[in-house]
C-alpha positions, 0 to 999 in steps of 0.5 A, spaced: 500 499 499 502 506 498 502 512 503 496 517 500 492 510 501 494 509 508 491 516 509 486 514 505 483 509 509 485 513 516 481 517 514 475 513 512 471 509 517 469 503 514 475 503 509 480 496 511 476 494 517 473 488 519 466 486 518 465 486 526 469 492 526 464 495 522 458 492 525 460 495 532 460 502 529 454 501 527 452 499 535 456 504 537 451 510 532 446 507 534 446 506 541 444 513 542 436 512 539 435 505 542 437 507 549 431 512 547 426 508 544 427 503 550 423 506 555 417 505 550 417 498 552 416 499 558 410 503 557 412 510 560 411 514 553 410 521 556 418 519 558 420 517 552 417 522 548 421 528 553 428 523 552 427 524 544 425 531 544 430 534 549 438 534 547 442 529 545 446 527 551 452 524 546 452 532 541 452 537 547 455 534 553 450 533 557 450 527 561 443 521 560 437 524 563 436 520 570 431 514 569 424 514 571 424 507 576 416 505 574 412 502 579 410 495 577 407 492 583 400 494 582 400 492 575 402 485 578 397 485 583 392 486 579 394 481 575 395 476 580 387 477 582 385 477 574 389 470 574 386 469 581 378 471 578 380 468 572 381 460 576 375 461 580 371 463 574 374 457 570 371 452 577 364 455 576 364 454 568 366 446 570 361 445 575 356 448 571 358 444 566 357 438 571 350 441 572 348 442 565 350 435 564 346 432 570 340 435 568 341 433 561 341 426 563 335 427 567 332 431 562 333 424 558 330 420 562 324 424 564 323 422 556 325 416 556 319 415 562 314 419 557 316 416 551 314 409 555 307 412 558 304 414 551 307 408 549 303 404 555 296 409 555 296 407 547 295 400 549 291 402 554 286 404 549 287 400 544 285 395 549 279 399 552 276 399 545 276 392 545 273 391 553 268 397 549 266 393 542 266 387 546 261 390 552 257 393 546 256 387 543 254 383 550 249 388 551 246 388 544 246 380 544 243 381 550 238 386 548 236 382 543 235 375 547 230 379 551 226 381 546 226 375 544 225 372 550 219 378 551 216 376 544 215 369 547 212 372 553 207 376 549 205 369 545 204 364 550 200 369 554 196 370 547 196 362 547 194 362 554 189 366 553 185 362 547 186 355 551 184 359 557 177 360 554 
């Protein structure tokens, strides 16, 4: 390499450097921006906005702003309460599912009993019709026999009156 190339390499920060050195230099240049964006991940939006709007500590020599401590204990307590409530609700849902299953089983048994009762009632109705038909037939035969008996009695009475006269 010539002397001109060496001075050009010294002036150019990326000339004749390894890939690792280039990555380190890129990280160094983006580090202030990343430091300002990290509070966004913590949920502290106001601090992030003020850090982005405020002067850059690397450019004007001011020390970086003090990091704000965010108290996450109330959020963690709320999450714990939420988990407990969720667990309780899950238990209640499982209880209700069991109750619904038992009610469904009872309804199925009632439906089966109703179907059996309906069939039995239909059989009883058919039996009653059969018995009713038999009784009607018996009554008709009885009325006919009664009429025949009455007719014979009248005939014999008339014959008896002829004989007795």
